N, C-alpha and C positions, 0 to 999 in steps of 0.2 A: 476587598471586604467592605460591605456597606453597613452602616449603623443607623438605627431608627431613633430619631429624636422624639422624646416623649414631651408632649406639651405640658407646660407648667403655668398655673394660674395663682394669683394671690389669694383669691377667695372663690370657692366653688359653692354655689347655692343649689341645693337639691329641691326641686319643685318650682313650678311657675304658676302657682295659684295666688290667692290673696296674700299669704305670708311671704312667699318668694318674691313677688313683685314689690311688696313693701320693703323687704330687705335690700333689694337691688337699688331702689330709689335712694335709700339712706346712704348706701355705700357710694353711689355715684355723686351724691350731693356732698358728702363729707370727706370722701377719699377718691376723688376723680382720677388720681394717678394709678390706682390699683387696677389690675386686670381681673375681671370677673366673668363668670358665665353661669347660666341657669340650666341645669339638666332636668328635663321633663320626660318622664317615662311614657306619657301618652302623646298623642299627636296634636294637642291643642293646649293653649293656656286657659287658666280659669279654675283649675283644681276641682273642688267640690261642685262649683257652679256650672261647670261644663259636664261633669260626670253624671250628676243626677238629672234625669229627664222625666220623672213621673209628673202626672198632672198637678198643677198648682204649686210646684216647688218654689219656696220662698225663704227669706230670712225672717226669723221671729224677733230679731233685734232691729232697732231703728237704724237706718242707713247713715244718719249723721254721726253715729258713734261706731257703727260697723264699717263704715267707709274710712278712708284715710284722713288724718289731720291735715295733710298738705294738699288735699284735693277736695273741694266742696262737692257735696251731693246736691245735684241740681234738679232732681225730679220732684214733682209735687207729692208723690207718695213716699212716706218715710218707711213704711213696711212694704218692701218691693219683691217682685218675683225674680227668679233666676236670670231671665233674659235681660232685665235691666241691670242687675248686678254684674253680669258677665260683660255687658257693653261698657259699664263703668270701669271694670278692671282692665279691659283691653284698650280702652281709651287712655287710661293712666300709663300703661306700658308703652303705647305708641308715642304719647306726648314726651316721654322721658327717655326714649331710645332703648328701652328695656326689651322690647320685642325682638330687636336685632341680636340680643345676647342669649336668646333661648335656643337650646339644642333639643329638638324633639326626639321621641323614641329612644331616649337615653336613660336607662335605669341603672342607678348605682347599686351594685350588689355586694360590694365589699370595699373596705378602706383600711389600710394599715399605716400606722404612724411610726416613723423612725425618729428617735430623739437625736441620733447622730446627724441626720440630715435636716432635722426640724421641718419635716414636711409629711404630708399624707400621700400615699400611692393609692389611687382609686381605680377600681375595676368597674367598667361600664358595659352593660349589656344593651345592645341596640335592638330594641324590641321589634323593629320592622324587618331586620335581616338575620337576627340571631348572632351577629358578629360580636366579639368582645374586644374592647380596646382598653388602654390604660392611660391615665394622665396623673399628674401630681398637682398638689396645691398646698399653700401655706395654711389656709384655714378651710374647714369644712363647715358649712352652715346648712343645717337640715331644716327645710321649710315644707316638708312633705306631709304634714298633718299627723294624725294619731291613729288612723284606721287603715285597713286593707282596702285598696281601691278595686281589687279584682274579685272580692268576695264579701257579701254582706252576711250578717249572722242570721241563721235560721235554726231554731231549736228542733229537737226531735219531735215531730208531730205524728202521733199514732194514726196509722191508716192513710197516710198521705197518698200512697200509691193507688188507693182505691178511687180517689176523686178523678172524675173523667174530664173536668175542665182545666183551664190553665191555672197554675199556682206561680205567682210572680213575686219577686222581691223588688222593692222600690229602687234599690241601687242598680238594678239591671232591668229597667222597664223596657219591654219590647216596643219598638217604634210602631209596629203594625197592630198592637193590641187595641181592640175597639170594645169599650164597655157600654156603649150607648144601648139603652133598652134592656140591660142585663142586671141581674141581681149580683151584687158584689159584697163579699165579706172581707173587711180589713182587720187583720189580727194585729193588735198593738194599741198603745194608748199614749205614745210620746208625740213629739213635734211632727214627725212624718205622718203619723196616722191622722192627727187632727187637721193637718194640711190636706191630705188626700181626700178625706170624707166629703167636705163641701165641694171640692173640685169635681170629684166623680159624680156627686149627686146632681150636678147640672144636667147630665144626660142619661145617667143610669136609671133603671127601673126602680131600684132601691139599694141603699148602701147601709150595711151594718158594721159598726165598729165594735169588735169583740175584744174585751180587755179582761185580764185577770184581776188587775188592781187599778183603781181610778187614778187620774192625774189632775193636778190643779190646772185649771184652764181659765184664762182671763181675756175678756174682749178688750181690744185696743183700737184706737182710730187708725185707719190706713193712712190718713193724711194728718200731719201735725200742723194745725191751723196757726198756732203762734209762730212756728218756724217759717211757714210760708209767708206770713205777714212780715216777719223780720227780713226775709230775703228780698221782698218787694221794697221795703223801706230803706234798707242799708246796702243792698247789693249782695251778691253771692259771697265775695271774698271776706267782707267785714262781718256778715251775718254768721258764717259757718262756725267760727270759734265760739261765738256766743251760744249758738244752738247746741253745740257739742257740750259745753259746760252745763247748760240747762238740763240736757238729757242725762248726762253723767250724774248730776246731783239727784235727779229724779230716781234713777235706777238704784243709786246707793241708798237713798232714803227707803225705797221699797224693800230692798234686801235687808237692811238693818232692822227695819220695823218687823219683818217676818222672823228674823233671828231672835230679836229681843222680846217680841210679843207674839209668839206663834199661835196662841189660842185666839187672840183678837184678830190676827191676820186670817186665820182659818174662818172665823165667823164672818169677816168682811167679804172674803172671797165667796163663801156660801151665799151670802145675801145678794151679791152681784149675779151669781149663777142663777139663783131663784128668780130674779127679775128678768133674766134672759130666756128662761125655759117656760113651757106651758104650765098653767096652774095645776097643782097636784102632782107635778113631775117628781119622781123619787130621786131628789138631788143627792141625798146622802149615800144612796146605793151606787150611783154612777159618777159623782164628782166630788167625793169627800175621801181623799186618800188617808191611809193609816199613819203616814209620816207627816212631819211639819212642813209648812210652806218653805220653799227654797232648800229643803234637804235634798230635793231633786229639782231640776230646772222647771220653772213655771212655763206653761205653754201659752203663748199669746196668739189670739185669733183675731185678725184684722176685721173690724166692724162686726165682730161676733158672728162670723159666717158659719161656724160649726153649729152654734145655737139656732141660727136662722133655719138651717136645713132640718134640725130636729123639730122646730115649731111647724115647719111646712109638711112634715111627715115623710120627706124624701130620704131621711136618714134616721137611724136610731143607734143608741149605745146599749150594749148588753155586757153585763159584768158576770162572768162565769168562767168555768174551766173546760177545756176541750177533752171530751172522752175519746173521740175518734173522728177522723174524716170518714165520710160516706161517699157513695158514688155521686150523690147530688148535693152535698153540702157538708156541714159540720154538726156532729152530735155532741151536745154539751153534757156535763156531769149531772145537771139538773133534769135531764131527760128531754129538754127542748132541742129541736133540730133547726138549724139555720140553713134554709135553701140557698144555694149559690150557683152561679154560672162561672164566676171568677173569684179566686181567693188571693188576697194580697197579704204577704207576710211582712208587715212593717215592724219587724222584731229586733231592729237595731244593727249595730256595726260590729265588726271584728276588730278589736283594738290591736294595733301593731305599732310599737315605738320605732320612730326614725326609719320608717319604710322597710323594716326588717333587714337593714344593712348589717353585714358581719363586720364588726369593728375589732381590730387588734392594735395593741400598743406595744411596740418593741417585741413583737412575736407572741405576746400573751393576749388571749381572747378577753374582750371586755364583757363581763357578765353584768348585765344591766341591773338586776335586783341587788347587786352588791355595791352599786354606785349611789351617790347622794347628789341631788340637784344643788347647783350653786347659782344663787340669784335668779332662779327660774330660767336659766339659759345655757348652763354648762353642766358637765358631769364630773364628779370627783375622780381624779386619776386619769382623765382623758384630755390630753393637751389639744389646744387649738381646734376644739369642736364646740360649736354653738348650735342651738336649736330654737325653734319658734313654736311655742304652744300657747294659745291664748287663754283668756279667762273662761271659766265654766259658769260663773255666776253673774256675768255681765257680757257686754259685746266683746267678742273674740279679739277684734283688731285693736282695742284699747291697749291690751297688754303687748301685742305684737309691736306696736309703735314704740312703747317704752323699751322693750328688749332691743330693738334695732338701734335706738339712740344710745343705749348703754354699750352695745357692741361697738359702734363706731367710736365712742369715747375711749373704750378699751384699746382699740387699734391706735388711736392718737397717743395714748399714754405709752404704749409699747414702742412706738416710733420715737417718742421724745427721750426714752431711756435706753434705746438700743436693744430691746428684747425681741427675739424672734419666736418665742413660744411662751405659753402660760398654761399652767396645770393647777386646777383647784385641788386643794388638800384640806380635809376637815381638821380643825384644830384638836378636836376630841374624837378619837376613833370610836368611843362608846356613847356618843351623844344619842339621845332619843330621836327616833324618826317616826314619820307617819306616811300615809300613802302619797304617791307622786301626784295624783289627781284626787283631791279631797272632795269627792262628790259621790252621791249615793246611787247614781244610775246603774241599772243592772249590767249593761254592757261593759262598764268600767269595773264593777266588782268582780266580774268573771276573769279579768285580766290583771288584777293588781299584783299577783305573784310574778309576773313577767316584766314588770316595770321598775324603773329606779325608785328610790325613796326620796323624801325631802325632810329637812330638819324639823323637829317638833317645836 
């Protein structure tokens, strides 16, 4: 009789993107004796920055803070495109031996915790073959982001089937799609839309950004002149922490100013927008949202590229509602019709907590809305499970770095005291709670009921 040995790991990291690579670095640095692996459902590292392929895809956070604290950002551009970010991530993984720990086409579909054994049993679907395998681990660290990779969000769009041209979502951009010389309508007003419009306008006949509600948009320099000067004077290694502190302080000041003085912030943003747009442009109609600054994320446009295309007449913003798609474009409730050869639905993400993994603890299903976040990295009642979700009002990675450092300190504490498991338990079962992600974006509001809560 033969027996199958199930592989056991000390820490299993789910996801080999920005957060997963960062978590692996901290574990290898602080706990080199521990066995770890990264399971990646897709066939490449990089997460978001490998998945999204639409024209102009970029970060709207500066890379000195969006990058890692332990690895300087060496590019002249502080607001960079996906290709440069991806190269940075993969270089980080290669330099630290993390790329050798990644197992591709490995999607975690379920994990069950046994208190008796103090370990997780993890079911893995191999997406390239359809095979399912099992392994065990002492800790499960979820670094797979907060949205579905296989499906972007598209609302019900009346008459969509009537339109004779392609309708594409930025999350699934067709490699062969050619928009040169064509009329393109981009539905949406968030970061993806304001990125797409100037990129498409370089070759398209005309681009229209169709929005129901305006978004705050601010021009920012693509290059940080002071940062580049510090890098030349001090060298990359010494300049990097100084630049990070500078940019963190700047972003904190802007956020606090917007929260404490929303009307002054609104007036200032409007003044900047007015300077960027043609004389007489209806700024209040297209760039003055009904909510306060930073109630939703501000959209940063490097060197004001969105405003530049509007001034040039190659792009326009229309604020209206869709009545129906037609064979040749979009009919609006105002009666205006937008002619289109291609329609892009930049309408957001489908939020999904922890990759949709089915979690059970001692046979009982974990119901996420009944759990409460602990220190932004664990869930009440769920042992040896950590997750990495970054900031929504600052650079994502700033929080990821803090979480990873706290996680490795927790492991050190457990080792020192001989503990093999830890389970967060709220002191007060009736404590007030608030949403897991305290942010007003529509794609988050749609999903709040399926997410954990956090203490108020």
